[in-house]
C-alpha positions in Angstrom: 0.0 0.0 0.0 2.8 2.4 1.0 4.7 1.7 -2.2 1.6 2.4 -4.4 1.1 5.8 -2.6 4.8 6.6 -2.9 4.8 5.8 -6.6 1.8 8.0 -7.1 3.6 11.1 -5.8 7.1 10.0 -6.9 6.7 8.1 -10.2 9.6 6.4 -11.8 10.9 8.1 -15.0 12.7 6.2 -17.8 16.4 7.1 -17.9 16.4 6.7 -21.6 13.4 8.9 -22.7 12.0 10.4 -19.5 8.6 8.6 -20.0 6.7 7.3 -17.1 7.7 3.7 -16.3 4.7 1.7 -15.5 6.6 -1.2 -14.0 7.9 0.4 -10.9 10.6 -2.1 -10.4 12.4 -0.9 -13.5 14.2 2.3 -14.4 13.9 2.0 -18.2 10.8 1.6 -20.3 10.1 -1.3 -22.7 10.7 0.9 -25.8 14.2 2.0 -24.6 15.1 -1.6 -23.5 14.3 -2.8 -27.1 16.6 0.0 -28.5 19.7 -1.5 -26.8 21.9 -3.1 -29.4 22.9 -6.4 -27.7 25.9 -8.3 -29.2 25.2 -11.8 -30.6 26.1 -14.4 -28.0 29.0 -16.8 -28.7 30.3 -19.7 -26.7 33.7 -18.2 -26.0 34.6 -15.0 -27.7 33.1 -12.3 -29.9 35.8 -12.1 -32.7 35.6 -8.3 -32.9 36.2 -7.9 -29.1 38.8 -10.6 -29.0 40.7 -9.2 -32.0 40.9 -5.8 -30.4 43.7 -7.2 -28.3 45.4 -9.4 -30.9 49.2 -9.3 -30.4 48.8 -7.2 -27.3 47.3 -9.4 -24.7 47.3 -13.2 -24.2 43.6 -14.0 -23.9 41.4 -17.0 -23.4 38.0 -15.4 -24.1 36.6 -11.9 -24.7 33.0 -10.7 -24.9 30.8 -7.8 -24.4 27.1 -7.4 -23.6 26.0 -4.6 -26.0 27.2 -2.0 -28.4 27.9 1.5 -27.0 26.0 4.3 -28.6 27.3 7.6 -27.4 24.0 9.3 -28.4 21.7 6.6 -27.2 20.2 4.7 -24.3 23.4 2.7 -23.6 25.3 5.9 -23.0 22.6 7.2 -20.6 22.5 4.0 -18.6 26.3 3.7 -18.2 26.5 7.4 -17.4 24.0 7.1 -14.6 25.7 3.9 -13.3 29.1 5.6 -13.4 28.4 9.1 -12.2 25.0 9.1 -10.5 25.3 6.0 -8.3 22.5 4.2 -10.0 23.8 0.8 -8.9 20.6 -1.0 -9.8 21.8 -0.6 -13.4 24.8 -2.7 -12.6 22.5 -5.4 -11.2 20.4 -5.1 -14.4 23.4 -5.6 -16.7 24.7 -8.5 -14.6 21.4 -10.4 -14.7 21.1 -9.9 -18.5 24.7 -11.0 -19.0 24.1 -14.2 -17.0 20.9 -15.0 -18.8 22.5 -14.6 -22.2 25.6 -16.6 -21.3 24.5 -19.2 -18.8 23.9 -21.9 -21.4 27.4 -21.3 -23.0 30.8 -22.2 -21.7 31.9 -18.6 -21.3 31.9 -18.6 -17.5 33.4 -22.1 -17.3 36.7 -22.6 -15.6 36.9 -19.0 -14.4 38.4 -18.8 -10.9 37.9 -15.1 -10.1 36.1 -12.0 -11.3 38.2 -8.8 -11.1 37.0 -5.3 -11.9 39.1 -2.5 -13.2 39.9 -0.6 -10.0 39.6 3.2 -9.3 42.4 5.0 -7.5 41.5 5.0 -3.8 41.3 8.8 -3.8 38.9 8.8 -6.8 36.7 6.0 -5.3 36.5 7.9 -2.0 35.5 11.1 -3.8 32.9 9.3 -5.9 31.8 7.1 -3.0 31.8 3.8 -5.0 33.3 1.9 -8.0 30.6 1.6 -10.6 31.7 -1.9 -11.4 31.3 -3.3 -7.9 27.5 -4.0 -8.0 27.8 -5.5 -11.4 30.7 -7.7 -10.3 29.1 -8.8 -7.1 25.8 -9.7 -8.8 27.6 -11.6 -11.5 29.5 -13.5 -8.8 26.3 -14.4 -7.1 24.7 -15.7 -10.3 27.8 -17.6 -11.6 29.2 -18.8 -8.3 32.6 -17.3 -9.3 34.3 -15.2 -6.5 34.5 -11.5 -6.9 37.8 -10.0 -5.7 37.9 -6.2 -5.2 41.5 -6.3 -3.8 43.3 -8.3 -6.5 44.4 -5.1 -8.3 45.3 -1.6 -7.1 45.5 1.5 -9.3 48.7 3.3 -8.4 48.1 6.7 -10.0 45.3 9.2 -9.9 44.5 10.0 -13.5 41.9 12.2 -15.2 39.0 10.5 -16.8 40.1 8.2 -19.7 37.0 9.2 -21.6 38.5 12.7 -22.1 41.9 11.5 -23.3 42.7 11.2 -27.0 44.2 8.1 -28.5 47.8 9.3 -28.2 47.4 10.1 -24.5 45.8 6.7 -23.8 48.6 4.9 -25.5 51.2 6.7 -23.4 49.7 5.5 -20.1 52.3 4.5 -17.5 52.8 0.7 -17.6 53.0 0.8 -13.8 49.4 2.0 -13.6 48.3 -1.1 -11.7 49.8 -3.5 -9.2 48.6 -7.0 -8.5 48.7 -8.9 -5.2 48.9 -12.7 -5.2 50.4 -15.7 -3.6 51.3 -19.2 -4.6 47.6 -20.3 -4.3 46.8 -18.0 -7.2 49.3 -19.6 -9.6 47.4 -20.9 -12.6 44.2 -19.1 -11.9 41.9 -17.9 -14.6 40.8 -14.3 -14.1 37.8 -12.6 -15.7 38.4 -8.8 -15.9 35.2 -6.7 -16.1 34.8 -3.1 -17.3 32.0 -0.8 -18.3 33.0 0.4 -21.8 35.9 -0.6 -24.0 37.3 2.1 -26.4 40.9 1.7 -27.4 41.7 -1.0 -24.8 45.0 0.6 -23.7 44.1 0.5 -20.0 42.9 -3.1 -20.2 46.1 -4.0 -21.9 48.2 -2.6 -19.1 46.0 -4.2 -16.4 45.8 -7.6 -18.2 49.6 -7.8 -18.5 49.9 -7.0 -14.8 47.6 -9.9 -14.0 49.5 -12.2 -16.3 52.6 -11.7 -14.1 51.0 -14.3 -11.9 52.7 -17.6 -12.9 50.6 -19.8 -15.3 47.7 -17.5 -15.0 45.0 -17.1 -17.7 43.0 -14.0 -18.6 39.5 -13.4 -20.1 37.6 -10.1 -20.5 33.9 -9.1 -20.3 32.7 -5.6 -21.0 29.2 -4.1 -20.5 29.5 -2.2 -23.7 31.8 -2.2 -26.7 32.5 0.9 -28.8 32.5 0.1 -32.5 
């Protein structure tokens, strides 16, 4: 009863088009949901995503959930997840990812899910890492542990979305540090991130993880920039 009264005075508005959302458990309307350009599911890797790192990073698998449209709903959803603490969007993306890939072998033989970390100063200022809720919900659904402390970002940098290609390619190769012990030798890590653009940061992070002896690496992105 209280929820119905609350929704009467504070109705939910679609993040994509600002229309009234009739299903009050959602934050996006049906029309905007159908506008999202989901990537075709494959058992192991999407060739386009995988080949982005060809010759740069030793990968087992690489996939993404949807294509990123900087003028569309996907941009608005990720922007609200990243900058407006709409963590329910991370849960939404994790649940869709699990439903799409649960009958494939993509999550098979993964030992740990690792998110791209923020610098502690930036995370404290923002109040959260936008990937945490996505990673934790994916961990709940797959049964794969989520480790927030495996990697540390060593330098406080400006937003990568504002850097040009040259600036991205010149990132410090000591940008991340990995913590591990003998028990982690041979582990298969799944790195998650929100949007992949050039892949330079992921390349640095991935090579840092691969310093763990006999380790394996796979990638999963919420959105892929064409």
